[in-house]
C-alpha positions in Angstrom: -0.6 -27.0 -13.1 1.6 -29.5 -11.1 0.6 -31.2 -7.9 2.8 -31.9 -4.9 2.3 -33.5 -1.5 4.8 -32.3 1.1 5.3 -33.5 4.7 6.5 -30.9 7.1 7.5 -31.4 10.8 7.7 -28.8 13.6 11.3 -27.9 12.9 10.6 -27.2 9.2 8.8 -24.6 7.1 7.1 -25.0 3.8 8.0 -21.9 1.7 5.5 -21.3 -1.1 5.9 -18.9 -4.0 2.8 -18.1 -6.0 0.8 -18.6 -8.0 0.0 -21.7 -5.9 -2.9 -23.0 -3.9 -2.2 -24.8 -0.7 -4.4 -27.0 1.5 -4.0 -29.3 4.5 -6.2 -31.7 6.4 -3.9 -31.5 9.4 -5.4 -29.9 12.5 -2.2 -28.1 13.5 -1.2 -26.7 10.1 -1.1 -22.9 9.9 0.1 -20.0 7.8 1.0 -16.7 9.5 -0.9 -17.8 12.6 -4.1 -18.7 10.7 -5.2 -22.3 11.0 -5.3 -24.2 7.8 -7.7 -27.0 8.6 -10.7 -26.8 6.2 -9.1 -24.0 4.2 -7.5 -23.6 0.8 -5.0 -20.7 0.7 -4.1 -19.1 -2.6 -0.7 -17.5 -2.8 -0.6 -14.8 -5.4 2.0 -14.4 -8.0 5.0 -12.6 -6.6 4.1 -13.5 -3.0 5.9 -15.9 -0.7 4.2 -17.4 2.4 5.5 -19.7 5.1 3.3 -22.7 6.0 4.1 -24.4 9.3 2.8 -26.9 11.9 3.2 -27.7 15.6 3.9 -31.4 15.2 3.7 -32.8 11.7 1.5 -32.0 8.7 0.9 -32.9 5.1 0.3 -30.0 2.7 -1.0 -30.3 -0.8 0.2 -27.7 -3.2 -1.1 -27.0 -6.7 1.5 -24.9 -8.5 0.7 -22.5 -11.3 3.3 -21.3 -13.8 6.2 -19.9 -11.8 4.9 -21.3 -8.5 7.2 -23.1 -6.2 6.9 -25.1 -2.9 9.9 -26.3 -0.9 10.5 -27.6 2.6 13.2 -25.5 4.4 15.2 -26.2 7.5 16.5 -22.6 7.9 15.3 -20.1 10.4 12.2 -19.0 8.6 8.5 -18.7 9.2 6.8 -17.0 12.1 9.2 -18.5 14.7 11.7 -15.8 13.8 9.1 -13.3 15.1 8.6 -14.9 18.5 10.0 -11.7 20.3 7.2 -9.7 18.6 4.5 -12.2 19.6 5.8 -12.4 23.2 5.8 -8.6 23.5 2.2 -8.3 22.1 0.9 -11.0 24.5 2.7 -9.4 27.4 1.8 -5.7 26.8 -1.4 -6.0 24.6 -0.6 -2.7 22.8 -3.5 -0.7 21.4 -1.4 0.6 18.5 1.6 -0.9 16.7 3.8 0.6 14.0 6.0 -1.5 11.6 9.2 -0.1 10.0 11.6 -1.6 7.5 13.1 -1.2 4.1 11.7 -2.6 0.8 11.3 -6.4 0.7 11.9 -6.8 4.5 8.6 -8.6 5.0 6.6 -5.8 6.5 3.3 -6.8 4.9 3.8 -10.4 5.9 4.6 -9.4 9.5 1.6 -7.0 9.6 -0.6 -10.0 8.6 0.9 -12.2 11.3 0.6 -9.5 14.0 -3.1 -9.0 13.1 -3.7 -12.8 13.4 -1.9 -12.8 16.8 -4.3 -10.2 18.1 -7.3 -11.9 16.4 -6.5 -15.2 18.1 -6.8 -13.4 21.4 -10.3 -12.2 20.5 -9.3 -8.7 19.5 -10.4 -6.8 16.4 -7.9 -5.0 14.2 -7.8 -1.7 12.3 -5.1 -2.3 9.7 -3.6 0.9 8.2 -1.5 0.4 5.1 0.8 3.3 4.4 2.9 1.9 1.6 2.3 4.1 -1.4 4.2 1.9 -3.9 3.5 -1.7 -2.8 0.3 -1.4 -0.7 -2.2 -4.2 -0.2 -5.4 -2.4 0.7 -5.4 0.3 -2.0 -3.9 1.0 -5.4 -0.4 2.5 -5.7 -0.4 6.3 -5.0 -2.8 5.7 -2.1 -3.0 4.6 1.5 -5.8 2.4 2.8 -7.3 1.0 6.0 -9.8 -1.7 7.0 -11.3 -3.5 9.9 -10.1 -7.2 10.2 -12.4 -9.4 12.2 -11.1 -12.9 11.3 -7.7 -14.4 10.5 -6.3 -13.8 7.0 -3.3 -14.9 5.0 -3.0 -12.0 2.5 -4.1 -8.5 3.1 -5.0 -8.2 -0.6 -8.0 -10.5 0.1 -9.5 -7.6 2.0 -11.4 -4.5 0.9 -10.4 -1.1 2.3 -12.9 0.7 4.4 -11.1 4.0 4.0 -8.6 5.2 1.3 -6.6 8.4 1.2 -5.4 9.5 -2.3 -1.9 10.9 -2.2 -0.9 10.9 -5.9 2.7 9.7 -5.7 4.4 6.3 -5.2 7.3 7.6 -3.1 6.9 9.9 0.0 10.3 11.5 -0.5 9.0 14.9 -1.9 5.6 14.9 -0.2 6.4 13.8 3.4 4.0 16.2 5.1 1.1 15.1 2.9 1.8 11.4 3.7 2.2 12.0 7.4 -1.1 13.9 7.6 -2.8 11.2 5.5 -1.5 8.3 7.6 -2.4 10.1 10.8 -5.9 10.7 9.5 -6.3 6.9 8.7 -4.9 5.8 12.0 -7.4 8.0 13.9 -10.3 7.2 11.5 -11.3 3.8 12.7 -15.0 3.2 12.4 -17.4 2.7 15.3 -16.1 -0.7 16.3 -15.2 -0.9 20.0 -11.8 -2.0 21.3 -10.0 -1.9 18.0 -6.3 -2.4 18.0 -4.4 -0.3 15.3 -1.6 -1.7 13.2 0.2 0.9 11.0 2.4 -0.6 8.2 4.7 2.0 6.7 6.5 2.3 3.4 10.1 1.2 2.7 11.6 4.7 2.4 14.4 4.4 5.0 17.5 5.7 3.2 18.8 9.3 3.3 16.3 11.5 5.0 13.9 8.6 5.2 15.0 8.0 8.8 14.0 11.5 9.8 10.8 11.0 8.0 10.0 7.8 9.8 10.8 9.5 13.2 8.3 12.2 12.2 5.7 9.5 11.3 6.2 7.9 14.7 5.8 11.3 16.5 2.5 11.9 14.6 1.0 8.5 15.3 2.4 8.0 18.8 2.1 4.1 18.8 2.3 2.0 21.9 4.8 -0.4 20.2 7.3 0.1 17.4 8.6 -2.9 15.5 11.6 -2.6 13.2 12.5 -5.3 10.6 16.3 -5.5 10.1 19.3 -5.5 12.4 20.4 -3.7 15.5 23.0 -1.8 13.6 20.6 0.0 11.2 20.2 3.7 11.8 16.4 3.7 12.0 16.4 1.0 14.7 19.0 2.8 16.8 17.2 6.2 16.5 13.8 4.8 17.4 15.4 2.9 20.4 17.1 6.1 21.6 13.8 8.0 21.4 11.3 5.4 22.7 13.4 2.9 24.7 13.6 -0.9 24.7 10.2 -1.4 26.3 8.5 0.0 23.3 10.9 -0.8 20.4 11.0 -4.4 19.3 13.5 -5.8 16.8 12.1 -8.4 14.3 14.3 -10.5 12.2 14.1 -10.1 8.4 13.2 -13.3 6.6 16.3 -14.6 4.7 16.4 -15.4 1.0 12.9 -13.9 0.2 13.2 -11.1 -2.2 11.3 -9.7 -5.2 13.2 -8.4 -8.2 12.3 -5.2 -10.0 10.0 -7.0 -12.5 8.1 -8.8 -9.7 7.6 -5.6 -7.8 6.4 -3.8 -11.0 4.0 -6.6 -11.9 2.5 -6.7 -8.4 1.9 -2.9 -8.6 0.2 -3.3 -12.0 -2.0 -6.1 -10.7 -3.1 -3.8 -7.9 -4.0 -1.0 -10.3 -6.0 -3.5 -12.4 -7.9 -4.6 -9.3 -9.4 -1.1 -9.0 -10.0 -0.5 -12.7 -12.3 -3.4 -13.6 -15.5 -2.8 -15.7 -14.7 0.8 -16.7 -16.7 3.0 -19.1 -15.8 6.2 -20.9 -17.2 9.5 -19.8 -16.4 13.1 -20.8 -15.6 15.7 -18.1 -15.0 19.4 -18.5 -12.4 21.1 -16.3 -14.8 24.1 -15.8 -17.3 22.2 -13.7 -14.9 19.8 -11.9 -12.8 20.1 -8.8 -9.2 19.1 -9.5 -6.9 18.1 -6.7 -3.1 17.5 -6.4 -0.8 17.2 -3.4 -3.5 18.4 -0.9 -4.6 21.5 -2.9 -8.0 21.6 -4.5 -8.7 23.7 -7.6 -12.4 24.5 -7.9 -12.3 28.0 -9.4 -12.9 29.2 -12.9 -11.0 27.6 -15.9 -9.2 29.7 -18.5 -8.4 28.2 -21.9 -5.5 29.7 -23.8 -3.7 28.5 -27.0 -0.7 27.3 -25.0 -2.2 26.4 -21.6 -5.3 25.7 -19.6 -5.4 27.3 -16.1 -7.7 26.4 -13.2 -7.8 28.5 -10.0 -7.6 26.9 -6.6 -7.3 27.3 -2.9 -5.0 29.8 -1.2 -4.1 31.6 -4.5 -2.8 28.4 -6.1 -3.2 27.8 -9.9 -3.2 24.5 -11.7 -1.7 25.0 -15.2 -1.8 22.4 -17.9 1.0 23.3 -20.3 0.4 22.2 -23.9 4.1 22.4 -24.8 5.5 20.9 -21.6 8.2 18.2 -22.0 6.7 15.8 -19.5 7.6 17.1 -16.0 5.3 18.2 -13.1 6.7 21.5 -11.8 5.6 22.8 -8.3 6.4 26.5 -8.0 5.8 27.3 -4.4 6.9 31.0 -4.6 4.3 31.7 -7.4 1.8 29.1 -6.1 1.6 27.2 -9.4 1.6 23.5 -10.3 2.3 22.8 -13.9 1.2 19.6 -15.5 2.2 18.5 -19.0 -0.9 18.4 -21.2 0.8 16.1 -23.7 1.5 13.5 -20.9 -1.9 13.4 -19.4 -3.1 10.4 -21.5 -3.0 7.3 -19.3 -2.8 9.3 -16.1 -4.0 7.3 -13.1 -6.5 9.5 -11.1 -8.9 9.3 -8.1 -12.5 9.9 -8.9 -14.8 11.7 -6.5 -18.5 12.0 -6.3 -20.4 13.9 -3.6 -17.1 15.4 -2.3 -15.7 11.9 -1.4 -13.3 9.5 -3.1 -15.5 7.0 -4.9 -13.1 5.1 -7.1 -10.3 5.4 -9.7 -9.9 6.0 -13.4 -7.6 6.6 -16.3 -7.5 9.8 -18.4 -8.0 8.5 -21.9 -7.8 11.7 -23.9 -7.3 15.5 -23.3 -9.3 17.7 -25.7 -8.5 21.3 -26.9 -11.7 22.7 -25.4 -10.5 22.0 -21.8 -12.4 18.7 -21.5 -11.1 15.1 -21.1 -12.3 11.6 -21.6 -12.1 9.4 -18.4 -12.3 5.7 -18.2 -13.6 4.7 -14.7 -15.8 2.1 -13.0 -17.5 4.9 -11.0 -21.1 5.0 -12.2 -22.3 8.1 -10.3 -21.3 11.3 -12.1 -17.9 12.4 -10.9 -17.5 16.0 -9.6 -13.9 15.9 -8.6 -10.6 14.4 -9.9 -7.5 13.6 -7.8 -4.4 13.8 -10.0 -1.4 11.5 -9.6 2.1 11.5 -11.2 1.6 7.9 -12.6 0.7 7.0 -16.1 -0.4 3.6 -17.1 0.6 3.0 -20.7 0.9 0.3 -23.4 -2.6 -0.9 -22.8 -2.2 -0.7 -19.0 0.7 -3.0 -19.1 3.4 -0.6 -17.9 3.8 2.2 -15.4 5.5 5.5 -16.2 6.1 8.0 -13.5 6.2 11.8 -14.2 9.1 13.5 -12.6 8.3 16.2 -10.1 10.5 19.3 -9.9 10.2 22.0 -7.2 11.1 25.4 -8.4 
């Protein structure tokens, strides 16, 4: 681990890529609006944070493998979001939604916005709706938590509420995601005067714009912040719908991107965070409620040589096909969802106990008698399983996503 001391003045930004720990004895040093004095901030691998000061400050950085710290003179750091801060201080919105594509800095901006509100004595209900790169919950889920004190990384927090969706992209399950995000935004606990921040996913291409407009209609925020440029379709559509007094444009940080491998590694780290200290338990489909895409299957289970069938709500059937090639098929006309039995090993699932999501697990083995072996840290006997389309394979080192077809 290498050690660096870097002096930064008010016109500069110290840009730090993890894994790196950073400290400063300077009274006016800060990161995303959080004062640094007396703190050591750890920047996780794959994360980049801007460290700043109001006059001049000395920062001490301990760099891990792949870590980097450099003083930049470009327009970076929280100063590029002064329009957002000014709008928040002027209007004090009770709810704020953030929009932007992948790697535009939404999570970093969400953290900064939370700290701006916290500095003014407010408490924050942070809702993380990014299914693929979320900070408060594992991939395939959305999470929310109360923030009472400044923070530099949302992954340091524990979610108070999690909604299991089961996919890492909302493209084919937009209604499910919209309902789940609305549920979280309205589900803040009994803490008075909470200000709600809703961070959305990066799906903004194609019909992603219409999807984001539907999200905004469902949440009805007081302020909408878009990361990008004035020419982007999403910003123009939101501006036309809600007007300039509600829609604020935030500049996207330049030169800060994650490649495919960094994004994949950050997703895997987030899975591992929720799969520590697992044990194996055997569960039979007959006595377990199975759920997928908002439909619960709690009826009888029928075991056949080529398939296992479990009956569910509203006439739906969950069918595990023993000869399937590896695709999840949703047949809306016949009300069937077909899962590939031979691709269930390694499937990431939500684990419920007492009709509530209690944790997560991995299906370790499917057995011919309609039972399966589950690895999970949940100690209380599970009574329900929430299926996803994600398999964690090669010793939980790689993610494989089952394709979903609608027939």
